[in-house]
Backbone as JSON Lines, residues from 0, in Angstrom:
{"i":0,"aa":"X","n":[0.65,-1.22,0.12],"ca":[-0.06,-0.04,0.25],"c":[0.88,1.19,0.12]}
{"i":1,"aa":"X","n":[0.22,2.56,-0.72],"ca":[1.26,3.35,-0.88],"c":[0.91,4.19,0.52]}
{"i":2,"aa":"X","n":[2.3,5.64,0.82],"ca":[1.58,6.77,1.67],"c":[0.44,7.04,1.44]}
{"i":3,"aa":"X","n":[0.09,8.4,2.22],"ca":[-1.16,9.59,1.93],"c":[-0.02,10.27,1.13]}
{"i":4,"aa":"X","n":[-0.5,11.14,0.69],"ca":[-0.65,12.57,-0.33],"c":[-0.12,13.39,0.63]}
{"i":5,"aa":"X","n":[0.93,14.51,1.21],"ca":[1.0,15.62,2.32],"c":[-0.01,16.63,1.63]}
{"i":6,"aa":"X","n":[-0.85,16.89,1.8],"ca":[-0.82,18.4,1.56],"c":[0.33,19.53,1.6]}
{"i":7,"aa":"X","n":[-0.06,20.05,0.1],"ca":[1.14,20.65,-0.17],"c":[0.82,22.27,0.38]}
{"i":8,"aa":"X","n":[1.92,23.02,0.78],"ca":[1.67,23.99,1.58],"c":[2.19,25.28,0.38]}
{"i":9,"aa":"X","n":[1.47,26.63,0.05],"ca":[1.91,27.01,-1.01],"c":[3.32,27.61,-0.64]}
{"i":10,"aa":"X","n":[3.91,28.36,-1.64],"ca":[5.32,28.76,-1.44],"c":[4.54,30.51,-0.58]}
{"i":11,"aa":"X","n":[5.93,30.26,0.77],"ca":[5.34,31.77,0.96],"c":[5.34,33.03,0.24]}
{"i":12,"aa":"X","n":[4.81,33.84,0.31],"ca":[4.64,35.39,-0.72],"c":[5.67,35.95,0.06]}
{"i":13,"aa":"X","n":[6.92,36.43,-1.67],"ca":[7.96,37.61,-1.77],"c":[7.53,39.13,-0.96]}
{"i":14,"aa":"X","n":[8.26,39.75,0.16],"ca":[7.79,40.58,0.44],"c":[8.56,41.81,-0.39]}
{"i":15,"aa":"X","n":[8.17,42.67,-0.87],"ca":[8.62,43.83,-1.84],"c":[9.49,44.76,-0.87]}
{"i":16,"aa":"X","n":[10.54,45.24,-0.65],"ca":[11.0,45.84,-0.42],"c":[10.79,47.87,-0.45]}
{"i":17,"aa":"X","n":[10.75,48.62,0.19],"ca":[10.01,49.86,0.16],"c":[11.44,50.59,-1.03]}
{"i":18,"aa":"X","n":[11.0,51.34,-1.9],"ca":[11.95,51.79,-3.16],"c":[12.28,53.18,-2.2]}
{"i":19,"aa":"X","n":[13.48,53.54,-2.91],"ca":[14.28,54.83,-2.39],"c":[12.97,55.8,-2.58]}
{"i":20,"aa":"X","n":[12.8,57.21,-1.7],"ca":[12.46,58.14,-2.39],"c":[12.89,59.44,-2.27]}
{"i":21,"aa":"X","n":[14.28,59.19,-1.8],"ca":[15.51,60.63,-2.21],"c":[16.64,60.45,-3.09]}
{"i":22,"aa":"X","n":[16.91,60.88,-4.06],"ca":[17.93,60.6,-5.03],"c":[18.95,61.84,-5.23]}
{"i":23,"aa":"X","n":[20.39,61.56,-6.36],"ca":[20.45,62.69,-6.6],"c":[20.23,63.04,-7.96]}
{"i":24,"aa":"X","n":[20.49,64.42,-8.1],"ca":[19.99,64.92,-9.41],"c":[20.62,64.67,-10.46]}
{"i":25,"aa":"X","n":[20.18,64.22,-11.59],"ca":[21.42,64.25,-12.91],"c":[21.35,65.11,-13.77]}
{"i":26,"aa":"X","n":[20.61,66.34,-13.04],"ca":[20.65,67.49,-14.15],"c":[21.93,68.66,-13.1]}
{"i":27,"aa":"X","n":[21.76,68.55,-11.85],"ca":[22.67,69.33,-11.03],"c":[23.61,68.69,-10.21]}
{"i":28,"aa":"X","n":[23.44,67.36,-10.28],"ca":[24.15,66.39,-10.01],"c":[24.57,66.67,-8.04]}
{"i":29,"aa":"X","n":[23.91,67.44,-7.82],"ca":[23.34,67.77,-6.01],"c":[22.81,66.3,-5.36]}
{"i":30,"aa":"X","n":[23.67,65.79,-4.5],"ca":[23.27,64.86,-3.51],"c":[22.03,64.72,-2.75]}
{"i":31,"aa":"X","n":[21.09,63.77,-2.76],"ca":[19.93,63.82,-2.28],"c":[18.7,64.94,-2.71]}
{"i":32,"aa":"X","n":[18.67,65.41,-3.58],"ca":[18.01,66.45,-3.76],"c":[16.51,66.07,-4.85]}
{"i":33,"aa":"X","n":[16.88,65.4,-5.01],"ca":[15.44,64.73,-5.86],"c":[14.59,63.76,-4.86]}
{"i":34,"aa":"X","n":[13.41,64.33,-5.37],"ca":[12.33,63.91,-3.73],"c":[11.42,63.24,-5.04]}
{"i":35,"aa":"X","n":[10.8,61.96,-5.07],"ca":[10.15,61.28,-5.79],"c":[8.45,60.46,-4.67]}
{"i":36,"aa":"X","n":[7.44,60.94,-5.73],"ca":[6.27,60.51,-5.39],"c":[5.28,60.18,-6.03]}
{"i":37,"aa":"X","n":[4.07,59.0,-5.59],"ca":[3.51,58.35,-6.67],"c":[1.99,58.41,-5.91]}
{"i":38,"aa":"X","n":[0.93,59.14,-6.78],"ca":[-0.31,59.09,-6.85],"c":[-0.64,57.49,-7.4]}
{"i":39,"aa":"X","n":[-1.34,56.7,-6.73],"ca":[-1.16,55.4,-6.83],"c":[-3.08,56.03,-7.41]}
{"i":40,"aa":"X","n":[-3.26,57.14,-6.93],"ca":[-5.3,57.07,-7.15],"c":[-5.95,57.67,-8.15]}
{"i":41,"aa":"X","n":[-4.19,58.71,-8.94],"ca":[-4.45,59.4,-10.04],"c":[-3.5,58.1,-11.17]}
{"i":42,"aa":"X","n":[-2.32,57.28,-10.42],"ca":[-1.77,56.41,-11.05],"c":[-0.64,57.72,-12.19]}
{"i":43,"aa":"X","n":[-0.24,58.51,-11.19],"ca":[1.01,59.42,-12.08],"c":[2.5,59.54,-10.92]}
{"i":44,"aa":"X","n":[3.49,59.13,-11.25],"ca":[4.33,59.31,-10.98],"c":[5.24,60.48,-10.64]}
{"i":45,"aa":"X","n":[5.79,61.7,-9.78],"ca":[6.6,62.82,-9.95],"c":[8.17,62.62,-9.44]}
{"i":46,"aa":"X","n":[8.89,63.27,-9.65],"ca":[10.07,63.64,-9.54],"c":[10.73,65.1,-9.24]}
{"i":47,"aa":"X","n":[10.81,65.53,-8.19],"ca":[11.36,66.76,-8.0],"c":[12.53,67.4,-7.61]}
{"i":48,"aa":"X","n":[13.31,68.33,-8.14],"ca":[14.77,68.28,-7.89],"c":[14.08,69.99,-6.72]}
{"i":49,"aa":"X","n":[14.36,69.9,-5.44],"ca":[14.87,70.99,-4.9],"c":[15.72,71.97,-5.06]}
{"i":50,"aa":"X","n":[16.85,71.39,-5.87],"ca":[18.0,72.75,-6.42],"c":[17.94,73.06,-7.42]}
{"i":51,"aa":"X","n":[17.67,72.91,-8.36],"ca":[17.41,73.61,-9.68],"c":[16.13,73.64,-9.83]}
{"i":52,"aa":"X","n":[15.39,72.86,-9.37],"ca":[13.97,72.8,-10.0],"c":[13.42,71.95,-11.24]}
{"i":53,"aa":"X","n":[14.17,70.94,-11.57],"ca":[13.41,70.56,-12.62],"c":[12.81,69.53,-11.61]}
{"i":54,"aa":"X","n":[11.71,68.92,-12.68],"ca":[10.36,67.91,-12.88],"c":[10.3,66.83,-13.91]}
{"i":55,"aa":"X","n":[9.57,66.03,-13.33],"ca":[9.22,64.96,-14.56],"c":[7.99,64.24,-13.98]}
{"i":56,"aa":"X","n":[7.15,64.27,-14.78],"ca":[6.17,63.13,-14.29],"c":[6.01,62.22,-15.48]}
{"i":57,"aa":"X","n":[5.47,61.02,-14.84],"ca":[4.97,60.28,-16.01],"c":[3.8,59.57,-15.59]}
{"i":58,"aa":"X","n":[3.22,58.4,-15.9],"ca":[1.87,57.58,-15.61],"c":[3.16,56.19,-14.84]}
{"i":59,"aa":"X","n":[2.25,56.06,-13.97],"ca":[2.4,54.75,-13.44],"c":[1.71,53.12,-13.74]}
{"i":60,"aa":"X","n":[1.83,51.92,-13.46],"ca":[0.57,51.39,-13.49],"c":[0.7,50.49,-12.16]}
{"i":61,"aa":"X","n":[-0.54,50.26,-11.75],"ca":[-1.29,50.09,-10.31],"c":[-1.26,48.5,-10.1]}
{"i":62,"aa":"X","n":[-0.58,47.86,-9.66],"ca":[0.12,46.66,-9.36],"c":[-0.58,46.21,-8.6]}
């Protein structure tokens, strides 16, 4: 007679680490001056430099 099959447990979910929200600016090369924000309600991501006032915004996908 064969053994009973054990109930297979689902693999544990991997936690995603939090992404950085402060970076150095590629335009003025000033350290930790670019601040990033993601608006999940409107699906817009924004990056703004506090020193040279450069900004960038794009659409994001809602995972």
